[in-house]
N, C-alpha and C positions, 0 to 999 in steps of 0.2 A: 322625563324619560332619558336614560343614559344610553349612549350608543354602545354597541358591542365592542368597539375598539377601545373606548375609554374604560369599560368595565374590566378588560383583560390586560391592561397595560402592565401591571405587575407580573402577571402570569407570562406575558410575552418576554419579559426580561429573563425570567427563570428558564423559560423554554429555549431562548437563544443561548444562554449559558450552558444548558444541558446539551444542546446541539453542538456547540463548540467542543465540549468535553468529549462527546461521543466521536466527533470527527477526528479529534486528536488521537484517540485510541485506535480508530480505524486506520489512520495513517501509520501508526506504529505496527499494526498487524500486517501490512503489506509486505515489508521486507522479509520477515521470517517465513511468511506463507510462500513467497516466490522461491526462497532458498530451499525450503522443504520440497517444493514441487520440482526444482532442479535436481535435488538429490534423489528423489524417488524416480524421476524420469531416467536419470543416469543409471540407477540400479536395475530398472526393469528393461532397459534397452530402448526405450522410446516407443517402438512399435509403429503402427500405421500413421500416427499423428506426425512422427518425425519425417515421413515421406512427404507429407503435405507442406511442411515448413522448410524442406531442403531445396528450395528454388535456386539458391546460390551454391550449388554443389561445388565442392572444392574450396569453399570459403570457410574460414574459421567461425563465422557467424551463422552458419547454416544449422538447422535443427532446433529442437525444443530446449535442450539443456542450456546452450548459450543464450537463448532468448530469455529463459527464466533467470539466469544469472545477471544478465543486463537489466532486466526489470527490477530485480532485487537491488542492484546498485543504484538505479535511478530513483528508487523509493527510499533510499537510506537517509535522505535529508532529515526526516523526522527524528531518526535515532541520533544523528549527529547533533541536532538541535537540543534534544533531551540530555545528551551527555554534556554539552556545553553549559546548559542551565544547571546541571548538578554540580559542575565544577565551579560555578559562580561566574561564568563568562557571559551569561545572558541575563 
């Protein structure tokens, strides 16, 4: 009798490769998603959610738009890595 682990070793490798591929594309999706959210929030004026995030009133980092811009910048590493790979640097 074979164990379930040994019977699915090949499938596990394919599954891990698929998971890595999906994770890579999800990391690439974060930056444009946050950039779009920042633009939409800026165009609509923020609304009540901006009041909740404005704890540091008078600060340049208060509100939803700067938060989305910062999140977009922090998640840009995946795009920078992809650009470096395409240029032959990785």
